[in-house]
C-alpha distance (Angstrom), angle and dihedral (degrees) to the residues before:
residue distance angle dihedral
M1 . . .
V2 3.86 . .
S3 3.83 115.1 .
R4 3.73 118.6 -135.0
A5 3.75 95.3 -175.1
E6 3.83 128.5 94.6
F7 3.83 130.3 -166.7
T8 3.76 135.3 -179.6
L9 3.84 116.3 -120.1
G10 3.84 87.5 -113.2
Q11 3.81 90.4 58.5
L12 3.84 91.3 47.1
A13 3.76 91.3 49.1
E14 3.85 90.4 53.3
A15 3.83 92.8 45.9
L16 3.86 93.0 49.6
G17 3.77 97.3 36.5
A18 3.76 86.4 -121.8
T19 3.86 130.7 153.1
L20 3.79 108.7 -120.3
E21 3.81 119.9 -140.4
G22 3.90 102.1 -171.1
D23 3.76 144.8 23.7
A24 3.82 111.5 -16.1
A25 3.74 93.0 -161.2
R26 3.74 95.1 58.9
V27 3.79 110.9 117.2
V28 3.93 123.5 -139.7
R29 3.80 123.9 -173.2
G30 3.74 104.7 -168.9
V31 3.82 152.1 15.8
A32 3.89 118.0 -117.3
P33 3.82 138.2 160.3
L34 3.77 119.0 -93.6
E35 3.89 93.8 -102.4
S36 3.78 96.4 54.6
A37 3.86 104.2 26.7
G38 3.74 117.5 122.2
P39 3.88 134.4 -161.4
D40 3.91 90.3 -81.1
D41 3.80 93.5 51.1
V42 3.84 133.9 84.1
S43 3.80 114.5 -144.0
F44 3.72 132.6 -173.6
L45 3.83 140.7 -130.7
T46 3.82 107.7 -148.3
D47 3.86 94.3 166.2
A48 3.75 135.2 31.4
R49 3.83 88.6 -129.7
Y50 3.85 88.7 73.6
H51 3.84 93.3 55.9
P52 3.89 93.3 107.7
A53 3.75 90.0 52.6
A54 3.80 91.8 48.6
Q55 3.90 90.2 52.7
A56 3.79 89.2 51.4
S57 3.82 94.0 45.7
R58 3.79 125.7 110.6
A59 3.87 93.2 -147.9
G60 3.77 119.5 141.4
A61 3.88 90.4 -138.1
F62 3.68 142.6 1.6
V63 3.85 138.1 -139.4
A64 3.82 108.6 -146.0
A65 3.80 142.4 152.5
A66 3.76 122.1 -105.6
G67 3.81 115.4 -78.1
V68 3.85 96.1 33.1
G69 3.89 102.1 121.5
G70 3.75 137.1 169.8
L71 3.87 97.2 58.4
P72 3.73 116.5 153.5
A73 3.98 97.9 -136.6
P74 3.85 137.1 34.2
V75 3.74 116.3 -55.8
L76 3.76 130.6 -140.3
R77 3.83 104.1 -152.5
V78 3.81 116.8 -147.0
A79 3.69 138.1 165.9
A80 3.85 95.0 -128.5
P81 3.88 112.8 28.4
Q82 3.89 95.1 -172.9
Q83 3.76 92.9 53.0
A84 3.80 89.2 47.4
M85 3.71 89.5 51.2
I86 3.74 91.1 56.2
D87 3.78 91.1 50.4
L88 3.88 90.7 50.8
L89 3.88 92.1 52.4
L90 3.75 89.6 51.1
L91 3.76 90.9 50.2
F92 3.79 95.0 49.2
H93 3.82 96.6 35.3
P94 3.74 108.0 34.8
A95 3.89 117.6 176.8
P96 3.75 113.6 -91.0
P97 3.86 112.7 -95.6
L98 3.79 115.7 -89.7
V99 3.73 112.9 -111.2
P100 3.85 105.1 -161.5
G101 3.71 120.4 -141.5
V102 3.78 147.4 77.6
H103 3.93 116.9 -86.7
P104 3.80 110.9 -120.7
S105 3.87 92.3 -121.4
A106 4.02 92.6 56.8
V107 3.65 117.6 105.4
V108 3.78 113.1 -139.6
A109 3.72 124.7 -179.9
A110 3.80 116.4 -120.4
D111 3.78 93.4 -116.9
A112 3.83 97.4 42.7
R113 3.77 115.3 106.8
V114 3.81 121.1 -137.4
D115 3.80 115.9 179.8
A116 3.76 113.7 -122.0
T117 3.89 90.2 -123.1
A118 3.81 92.4 55.3
A119 3.80 126.3 98.5
V120 3.89 120.4 -138.6
G121 3.73 116.4 -172.1
P122 3.79 135.3 -147.3
L123 3.81 122.8 -50.5
V124 3.87 92.2 -0.8
V125 3.87 114.7 155.0
I126 3.79 119.2 -148.7
E127 3.77 113.8 -174.8
A128 3.76 129.9 -150.6
G129 3.76 119.4 -56.6
A130 3.77 94.0 7.5
R131 3.88 118.6 139.8
V132 3.75 130.9 -151.6
G133 3.77 116.2 -166.5
P134 3.77 136.8 -141.3
G135 3.77 116.9 -59.4
A136 3.83 94.0 1.5
R137 3.82 120.4 147.4
V138 3.70 119.7 -146.6
G139 3.92 114.7 -166.6
A140 3.78 127.3 -139.8
L141 3.83 120.7 -71.9
T142 3.80 91.5 10.8
Y143 3.85 117.0 147.8
L144 3.86 124.1 -146.2
G145 3.66 111.5 -171.0
P146 3.82 129.9 -150.8
G147 3.78 115.4 -49.2
V148 3.82 93.6 -1.0
E149 3.84 112.4 155.4
I150 3.81 124.2 -151.2
G151 3.73 117.1 -170.0
E152 3.72 134.2 -140.4
D153 3.88 116.9 -58.6
C154 3.84 94.2 0.4
V155 3.83 116.4 155.2
L156 3.83 119.5 -149.9
G157 3.74 117.1 -174.0
P158 3.75 127.0 -145.0
H159 3.81 120.2 -60.5
V160 3.80 94.8 15.1
T161 3.79 115.4 155.0
L162 3.74 121.6 -153.9
L163 3.83 112.1 179.0
A164 3.85 130.1 -159.9
G165 3.84 113.1 -57.0
A166 3.79 98.0 26.2
R167 3.76 115.6 132.0
L168 3.79 125.1 -177.0
G169 3.74 125.8 -162.8
R170 3.89 125.9 -147.8
R171 3.74 126.2 -47.5
V172 3.77 94.8 5.4
L173 3.80 113.4 162.2
V174 3.84 118.2 -153.2
H175 3.76 120.1 -174.3
P176 3.83 125.3 -145.3
G177 3.80 119.8 -67.6
A178 3.80 98.6 16.3
V179 3.76 115.5 142.4
I180 3.80 117.3 -154.3
G181 3.83 120.5 -174.3
A182 3.80 103.8 19.6
D183 3.87 114.6 148.3
G184 3.77 116.3 -77.1
F185 3.72 117.9 -116.6
G186 3.81 99.4 -98.2
F187 3.85 126.3 148.5
A188 3.69 138.3 151.3
F189 3.83 124.0 -154.6
D190 3.76 113.1 -134.0
G191 3.83 96.0 -171.3
A192 3.78 94.2 -87.5
R193 3.68 108.7 42.7
H194 3.79 144.4 -2.7
R195 3.75 109.4 -92.7
K196 3.79 116.5 -152.1
I197 3.89 113.4 -120.1
P198 3.85 105.7 -139.7
Q199 3.70 112.8 -113.8
V200 3.78 105.8 -143.5
G201 3.80 102.1 158.3
G202 3.74 132.0 92.7
V203 3.81 144.8 -126.2
V204 3.81 124.9 -113.0
I205 3.77 119.4 -162.8
E206 3.79 110.2 -173.6
D207 3.81 128.7 -147.9
D208 3.85 124.1 -56.7
V209 3.85 96.3 11.6
E210 3.79 121.3 148.1
I211 3.86 119.9 -153.4
G212 3.76 119.0 -167.2
A213 3.77 131.0 -134.7
N214 3.77 117.3 -65.1
C215 3.71 96.6 4.0
A216 3.77 120.6 153.8
I217 3.91 121.9 -146.4
D218 3.75 111.5 178.9
R219 3.75 127.5 -146.0
A220 3.73 119.0 -110.9
T221 3.83 122.6 -101.4
F222 3.83 85.5 -131.7
G223 3.78 128.5 -4.3
D224 3.87 115.4 3.1
T225 3.72 143.5 -44.3
I226 3.86 101.1 -133.9
V227 3.77 133.2 -155.4
R228 3.80 108.1 -172.9
R229 3.81 124.9 -136.9
G230 3.73 121.3 -72.8
T231 3.77 97.1 18.6
K232 3.77 119.4 142.0
I233 3.81 121.2 -153.4
D234 3.80 123.6 -167.7
N235 3.79 127.4 -142.7
L236 3.84 122.8 -63.8
V237 3.80 98.0 17.0
Q238 3.80 120.8 149.8
I239 3.83 120.2 -153.4
G240 3.81 113.7 -172.1
H241 3.84 128.2 -143.1
N242 3.82 122.5 -63.0
V243 3.89 89.4 8.5
E244 3.83 113.5 147.7
V245 3.80 117.4 -155.1
G246 3.77 114.2 -163.5
E247 3.79 127.9 -126.0
H248 3.93 119.4 -71.6
S249 3.83 93.2 5.3
I250 3.78 123.4 154.1
L251 3.88 122.7 -139.0
V252 3.79 113.9 -175.9
A253 3.80 127.6 -155.7
Q254 3.84 120.8 -52.5
V255 3.81 94.9 8.8
G256 3.79 113.5 153.3
V257 3.84 121.5 -160.2
S258 3.78 114.8 -171.6
G259 3.76 127.0 -139.8
S260 3.86 122.9 -60.4
S261 3.80 94.6 4.7
R262 3.77 119.0 145.1
L263 3.81 123.6 -143.7
G264 3.77 117.2 -168.6
R265 3.75 129.8 -140.3
G266 3.76 118.8 -56.4
V267 3.73 95.2 5.0
V268 3.83 114.6 162.2
L269 3.84 120.6 -154.6
A270 3.82 113.4 -175.3
G271 3.77 125.7 -147.9
Q272 3.80 118.6 -47.4
V273 3.77 97.2 3.4
G274 3.73 113.5 156.5
V275 3.81 122.7 -153.3
A276 3.82 120.9 -164.2
D277 3.80 122.8 -136.0
H278 3.87 123.0 -77.9
V279 3.74 91.5 15.2
T280 3.89 122.6 145.4
I281 3.80 120.4 -150.5
G282 3.76 115.0 -167.2
D283 3.80 126.5 -126.8
G284 3.73 116.1 -71.4
A285 3.72 96.2 7.0
L286 3.85 118.7 149.0
V287 3.77 126.6 -152.8
A288 3.85 116.0 -166.1
A289 3.85 124.0 -131.2
Q290 3.77 117.5 -60.8
G291 3.79 92.5 8.7
G292 3.84 118.9 154.9
V293 3.75 118.4 -143.2
P294 3.78 115.2 -163.0
S295 3.84 98.5 158.0
D296 3.76 142.2 22.4
L297 3.79 122.6 -57.5
D298 3.75 128.8 -150.5
A299 3.87 122.7 -112.8
G300 3.80 114.6 -94.6
G301 3.79 95.0 14.2
R302 3.75 127.3 138.6
Y303 3.82 114.3 -140.0
L304 3.75 138.0 -172.7
G305 3.79 140.0 179.0
T306 3.81 135.6 12.1
P307 2.86 115.0 -38.7
A308 3.74 88.4 28.7
R309 3.82 112.5 -114.2
P310 3.78 133.5 177.0
I311 3.86 104.2 -73.2
L312 3.76 99.2 -114.2
E313 3.83 93.1 47.3
A314 3.76 91.0 49.4
K315 3.82 92.3 49.2
R316 3.75 90.5 53.7
I317 3.82 88.4 50.9
F318 3.77 90.5 49.3
A319 3.86 91.1 49.4
A320 3.83 89.6 49.2
E321 3.80 90.0 52.1
T322 3.77 93.2 57.2
R323 3.82 87.0 60.0
L324 3.80 96.8 50.2
P325 3.87 96.4 94.1
D326 3.86 90.5 54.9
L327 3.80 91.9 42.2
L328 3.83 90.4 50.9
Q329 3.83 91.0 50.9
R330 3.80 90.1 51.5
V331 3.83 92.3 46.3
R332 3.80 90.4 52.8
A333 3.78 91.3 46.3
L334 3.83 88.8 51.6
E335 3.81 90.5 48.5
R336 3.84 92.0 53.2
A337 3.76 89.4 46.9
V338 3.75 92.2 50.4
E339 3.83 91.1 45.7
A340 3.77 90.0 50.4
L341 3.77 91.2 46.7
G342 3.82 90.7 49.7
G343 3.75 90.6 49.6
S344 3.81 91.6 51.0
L345 3.84 92.6 49.2
E346 3.80 89.4 49.2
R347 3.76 93.6 53.2
K348 3.85 90.8 47.5
G349 3.76 90.3 50.9
K350 3.77 91.1 53.0
R351 3.78 91.7 51.2
G352 3.85 90.5 47.7
E353 3.79 94.8 -116.3
């Protein structure tokens, strides 16, 4: 996204609460990473490891923490460079202004309620009893099923599908292609066929949740599938029926959480982690990429591998696995030596030695 804003370093220092070392009148027109920043850009140093890249950068100014010296341009000193970077990006790339109203091509049921301050895009379908709250944005070709509730200041991207029983809190951001409220995967075999278990529950997405592109969050069999406030979900994540995801958790791309599992507060599941059904993961636990979780995990633990084990134990196992080919060769050599020794002893026994 191209920025059309420009600020003096003095203005940025005031906005960020930063201490400026350099010319307050200098103008910058964008934010860029160290490697590609030019003289009109402000860049940022979020980790001391990137100091050599900063020294080689052509940036017109830097955001850095106290104690980081030797930078080739003016510096905005802040306590938390990464948080300041977020504030800078919001300054240079503000959200487009909300234009309230319902596009003429949208189809809205007579008893649906769309707040006068909401914006509904082209070819949106809003079914009976659905509600769209103040300041919400509903992108083109999005579908809101019967009784769906969209809270204040939510943003739904294009092609989002919310089926009956889905309720979103405030400031929820849903990226394109996500499906919230499809049937959970529930079947019972009667000896001849798999009978579908009716999925009659809902989905509750609490305030300040972000849901990535092409995610699927299934409705509950009974009750609700729940994603607690502040949780961030990456693209292509599957959350099964009756799952509960705790507050401020992070689910990275291609995570799958099976039905009726419980994730505590602040849980982190890295890419491609799989969680079995009816599992409980304690508050603050972290599972590294491609981990498999077949059973409960303790709060605060760090886990790796399949099945997921405490990370130090798993690393020792992985290290041992790298030595297996050599160990197998040694075992085979020992077997041959023992076999040869046994044959020798047998021959000596026959000779009476």
